[in-house]
C-alpha positions in Angstrom: 106.3 76.0 141.8 105.3 72.4 142.3 107.7 71.3 139.6 110.6 72.1 142.0 109.3 69.4 144.4 108.4 66.8 141.7 111.4 67.3 139.4 113.8 69.5 141.3 117.0 69.0 139.2 115.4 69.3 135.7 113.3 72.3 136.8 116.4 74.0 138.2 118.4 73.3 135.0 115.5 74.6 132.8 115.3 77.8 134.9 119.1 78.3 134.6 118.9 77.8 130.8 116.0 80.2 130.5 117.9 82.9 132.4 121.0 82.3 130.2 118.9 82.7 127.1 117.4 85.9 128.6 120.9 87.3 129.3 121.9 86.7 125.8 118.8 88.2 124.3 119.2 91.2 126.6 122.7 91.7 125.4 121.7 91.6 121.8 118.8 94.0 122.6 121.2 96.5 124.1 123.5 96.2 121.2 120.7 96.8 118.7 119.5 99.9 120.6 123.1 101.3 120.7 123.4 100.9 116.9 119.9 102.4 116.3 120.8 105.3 118.6 123.7 106.3 116.3 121.2 107.7 113.7 121.1 111.4 114.3 117.8 113.2 114.6 117.0 115.7 111.9 116.8 119.3 113.0 113.2 120.4 113.5 111.8 123.3 111.5 110.6 126.3 113.5 106.8 126.3 113.6 104.9 129.1 112.0 103.5 130.0 115.4 104.6 129.0 118.9 101.8 127.0 120.5 100.6 127.6 124.0 102.6 125.5 126.5 101.8 124.4 130.1 104.4 123.5 132.7 103.4 121.4 135.7 105.7 120.9 138.7 104.1 118.8 141.5 105.8 119.4 144.8 105.5 117.8 148.2 107.8 118.6 151.2 110.1 120.6 148.9 110.3 123.9 150.7 114.1 123.9 150.6 114.3 123.6 146.8 111.3 125.8 145.7 113.4 128.9 145.1 115.9 126.9 143.1 113.1 125.4 140.9 111.5 128.8 140.3 114.9 130.2 139.3 115.5 127.3 136.9 112.0 127.5 135.3 112.5 131.3 134.9 115.4 130.6 132.6 113.2 128.8 130.0 113.4 130.5 126.7 109.8 130.5 125.3 107.4 133.3 124.3 105.9 134.5 127.6 102.4 135.2 126.3 102.3 131.5 125.2 103.5 130.1 128.5 101.8 129.1 131.7 103.0 127.2 134.6 101.7 125.7 137.9 103.5 124.8 141.1 101.1 122.1 142.2 101.1 121.8 146.0 99.2 119.7 148.5 96.8 121.5 150.8 98.4 120.2 154.0 102.0 121.0 152.9 102.2 124.4 154.6 106.0 124.7 154.5 106.2 124.3 150.7 103.2 126.5 150.2 104.8 129.3 152.2 108.1 128.9 150.5 106.4 129.2 147.1 104.4 132.2 148.1 107.5 134.0 149.4 109.7 133.3 146.4 109.6 135.8 143.5 108.0 134.2 140.5 107.5 135.2 136.8 103.9 136.3 136.0 103.2 133.1 134.0 104.0 130.8 137.0 101.2 130.3 139.5 100.5 128.3 142.6 97.8 125.6 142.4 96.7 123.8 145.6 95.4 120.3 145.3 92.4 119.6 147.6 92.8 116.9 150.3 92.1 113.4 149.1 93.5 110.1 148.3 95.6 108.5 147.1 98.2 111.2 147.9 100.4 110.7 144.9 102.1 112.8 142.3 99.9 111.6 139.4 96.7 112.6 141.4 98.1 116.1 141.8 99.0 116.2 138.1 95.5 115.1 137.1 94.1 118.0 139.2 96.4 120.4 137.5 95.6 119.1 134.1 92.0 120.3 134.4 93.4 123.9 134.6 95.9 123.5 131.8 95.2 125.6 128.7 98.3 124.7 126.7 98.3 122.7 123.5 101.2 120.9 125.0 102.1 120.1 128.6 105.4 119.2 130.3 106.3 117.9 133.7 109.3 118.9 135.9 110.4 117.8 139.3 111.6 119.9 142.2 115.3 119.4 141.5 115.2 119.9 137.7 117.2 122.3 135.7 115.8 122.1 132.1 117.8 123.3 129.2 116.3 126.8 128.4 115.6 125.7 124.7 113.8 122.5 125.6 110.3 123.8 125.0 111.2 125.3 121.7 112.7 122.1 120.5 109.7 120.1 121.7 107.2 122.4 120.0 109.1 122.2 116.7 109.2 118.4 116.8 105.5 118.2 117.6 104.8 120.5 114.6 106.8 118.2 112.4 104.9 115.0 113.3 101.1 115.2 114.0 101.1 111.5 115.3 103.7 112.3 117.9 102.0 112.0 121.3 105.0 112.4 123.6 108.7 113.5 123.7 111.1 112.5 126.4 114.1 114.8 127.2 117.3 113.1 128.4 117.9 113.3 132.1 121.5 114.0 133.0 122.9 113.6 136.5 125.2 116.1 138.1 126.1 117.4 141.5 127.5 120.9 141.8 130.6 121.7 143.7 132.5 118.5 144.3 131.0 116.7 141.3 130.1 113.0 141.2 132.5 111.3 143.6 130.4 108.8 145.6 129.8 105.2 144.5 126.0 105.5 144.3 126.1 108.9 142.7 128.4 107.7 139.9 126.6 104.4 139.2 123.3 106.2 139.2 124.5 108.7 136.7 125.9 106.0 134.4 122.6 104.1 134.7 120.7 107.2 133.6 123.2 107.8 130.8 122.7 104.3 129.4 118.9 104.7 129.6 118.4 108.3 128.3 121.3 108.6 125.9 121.3 105.2 124.4 118.3 103.0 125.0 115.4 105.4 124.7 116.9 107.1 121.5 117.4 103.7 120.1 113.8 102.7 120.8 112.5 105.9 119.3 114.5 105.3 116.2 113.0 101.8 115.9 109.5 103.2 116.5 108.9 101.3 119.7 107.1 102.5 122.8 109.1 102.9 126.0 108.5 103.8 129.7 108.7 107.6 130.2 110.9 109.2 132.8 109.1 110.8 135.7 110.0 114.3 134.5 110.7 116.3 131.4 108.2 114.4 129.3 106.4 116.7 126.9 102.9 115.6 126.0 100.3 116.6 123.5 97.5 117.7 125.8 94.7 116.3 123.6 96.4 112.8 123.6 96.9 113.0 127.4 93.3 113.8 128.1 92.0 111.2 125.7 94.2 108.6 127.5 92.6 109.6 130.8 95.5 111.5 132.2 97.8 109.8 134.7 97.0 106.7 136.7 96.7 108.1 140.2 97.3 104.7 141.8 100.4 103.8 139.9 103.6 104.9 141.6 105.4 105.0 138.2 102.7 106.7 136.3 105.3 107.8 133.8 106.2 104.2 132.8 102.5 103.3 132.5 101.6 106.4 130.4 104.1 105.7 127.7 102.5 102.3 126.9 99.0 103.7 127.2 99.7 106.4 124.6 101.1 103.8 122.3 98.0 101.6 122.7 95.9 104.7 121.7 97.9 105.0 118.5 100.4 107.7 119.4 104.2 107.6 118.7 106.9 108.4 121.2 110.1 110.3 120.5 113.1 111.9 122.3 114.6 115.3 122.5 118.2 116.5 122.3 117.8 119.2 125.0 118.5 117.7 128.4 117.3 118.3 131.9 119.9 118.2 134.7 119.0 116.5 137.9 120.9 115.6 141.2 121.5 112.0 142.3 119.3 110.8 145.2 122.3 110.5 147.5 123.0 107.8 150.1 121.5 104.4 150.4 118.8 105.7 152.7 117.5 107.8 149.8 118.4 105.6 146.9 116.7 102.5 148.2 113.2 104.0 148.7 113.3 105.6 145.3 114.4 102.4 143.5 111.9 100.4 145.5 109.1 102.7 144.3 110.3 102.3 140.7 110.4 98.6 140.8 107.0 98.4 142.6 105.6 100.7 139.9 107.1 98.5 137.1 105.3 95.5 138.6 102.1 97.4 138.7 102.5 98.6 135.1 103.4 95.0 134.0 100.2 93.7 135.7 98.0 96.3 134.1 99.3 95.9 130.5 99.6 92.2 130.4 95.9 91.9 131.1 95.2 92.9 127.5 98.5 92.4 125.7 96.8 92.6 122.2 96.2 96.3 122.9 99.9 96.9 122.7 100.5 94.8 119.6 103.6 92.8 118.9 106.0 95.7 118.9 104.5 97.1 122.1 104.7 93.7 123.9 108.3 93.3 122.8 109.1 96.7 124.3 107.2 95.9 127.5 109.0 92.6 128.0 112.5 94.1 127.2 112.1 97.2 129.4 109.9 96.6 132.4 110.0 92.8 132.3 113.7 92.7 131.9 114.2 95.3 134.6 112.1 93.3 137.1 113.8 89.9 136.4 117.3 91.3 136.3 116.8 93.1 139.6 115.7 89.8 141.1 118.7 87.9 139.7 121.7 90.2 140.1 122.6 89.5 143.8 121.9 85.7 143.6 123.9 85.4 140.5 126.8 87.3 142.0 126.6 85.2 145.1 126.6 82.0 143.0 129.7 83.1 141.1 131.5 84.1 144.2 130.7 80.9 146.1 131.7 78.8 143.0 135.0 80.6 142.8 135.8 80.4 146.5 134.9 76.7 146.8 137.0 76.0 143.7 140.0 77.9 145.1 139.7 76.3 148.5 139.6 72.8 146.9 142.4 73.7 144.6 140.4 72.8 141.5 138.4 74.6 138.7 134.9 75.7 139.7 132.1 73.3 138.9 130.0 76.0 137.3 129.9 75.4 133.5 132.1 77.7 131.5 129.1 78.4 129.2 127.4 80.0 132.1 130.3 82.3 132.8 130.5 83.2 129.1 126.8 84.2 129.1 127.3 86.3 132.2 130.3 87.9 130.6 128.4 88.8 127.4 125.6 90.4 129.5 128.1 92.3 131.6 130.1 93.6 128.7 126.9 94.8 127.0 125.9 96.7 130.1 129.3 98.2 130.4 129.3 99.3 126.8 125.8 100.9 127.2 127.1 102.9 130.2 130.3 103.9 128.4 128.5 105.1 125.3 125.8 106.9 127.4 128.4 108.5 129.7 130.3 109.9 126.7 127.2 111.5 125.3 126.3 112.9 128.7 129.7 114.3 129.2 130.7 112.0 132.0 134.0 110.2 132.6 133.4 106.4 132.8 136.5 104.8 134.4 137.7 101.2 134.8 137.0 101.5 138.6 133.3 102.4 137.7 133.1 99.2 135.5 134.5 97.0 138.3 132.1 98.6 140.8 129.0 98.1 138.7 128.2 94.5 139.8 128.0 95.7 143.4 125.5 98.4 142.3 123.5 95.9 140.3 123.4 93.6 143.4 121.7 96.5 145.4 118.9 96.3 142.9 118.0 92.8 144.3 117.6 94.4 147.7 115.3 97.0 146.2 113.4 94.1 144.4 112.7 92.4 147.7 111.5 95.7 149.2 109.4 96.4 146.2 107.6 93.0 146.4 106.9 93.5 150.1 105.7 97.1 149.5 103.5 96.0 146.6 101.8 93.6 149.0 101.4 95.8 152.1 101.2 99.3 150.6 100.6 99.1 146.8 99.6 102.7 146.3 101.8 104.5 148.9 104.3 106.9 147.3 107.8 106.6 148.8 109.0 110.2 148.6 112.6 111.0 147.5 114.1 113.9 149.5 115.9 116.6 147.5 118.5 119.0 148.7 119.1 122.5 147.3 122.1 122.7 145.1 124.6 125.5 144.5 124.1 127.6 141.4 125.1 125.8 138.2 124.9 127.5 134.9 122.7 125.8 132.2 124.1 125.9 128.7 121.5 125.6 125.9 121.9 122.6 123.7 119.6 123.6 120.9 118.8 127.0 119.5 116.0 127.6 116.9 116.4 130.7 114.8 114.4 133.9 115.0 111.2 134.7 116.8 112.7 135.3 120.2 110.4 137.2 122.4 111.3 139.0 125.6 109.6 138.1 128.8 
């Protein structure tokens, strides 16, 4: 920081060059992941026996969507005698508890109440439920999730094929029933998810790299999860942290083909707290894992830098960069001359922007979304909102580091789930 006061101009130029280099590296990184993701996964063999599976769904202030979640979980196609599930509820959340008790549930799905305590976070509730889990594998679902009915069968088959596989992440696909994705935030959020879950994570899995898990639909080997100490109850993105902790313990991470459908958060008043929590958790996870970088190894550190590190830095830079470009163009136009900003800088930004557009376009195609020219042109505005979330995240990290900013979910109209993967034989009735 002192360098700005002693050598302001050279320090600023060095910072600009460093950011430019980062943009170029990030563009090549996304291109490499896109190419790696083209390699199709082999079809897993059906295991000789279906292992016991535990489903955990931690709910808080979700009374409106409890019946919808139970209905979606009831559609899961897995041998019922090998299946157990828990709706994990907070003791003080009477509305959600009453809604869960009133809704018809399959025999394998039970209610588990978390005793009062702190911190009041999703990972703390999951850790409490983990002590009751008897499954060889465990998976996490959120209140608004509609998992593909064949997802557990695919996961069990892939785990059976690879004993060193500690976790599998299912792709999360965004949809809104009825009117579809028509709002600015809804569409940009869906494309962001498509680039992440349809391109980046499959590419990283193909390259045998660790990655931050999604907050839902990650399937875990229970023995590996317990050996890693469960979830970090104080990290508000416990999923991102867990992916790297499993890697440090010697486990590999993979991805599934069977998706889980989710709804977008909605308006800015819901999107902003969610994104603030994610960025705050990324900062927490970055701080934890950079204390002992050797534990991750070179591949793990590369992944940490190019996922969480890049997400934090880019969120901080998006809005200032856009403001700089806009001001340079306006000053140039007003003066009737070319902008003073170097063309090389614009070229670097163009390369990064095109790489981001291509990732969204490829991911959208795989997720069955229509990615339009208007979506591409609107993307910089969405990216700039990340800078607002970054400022909020820094402030929240200082004043309330372990407070969980809850995302509100609304009940959706019925949408039919179409299975993506089917494994032959062995179907058992409920």
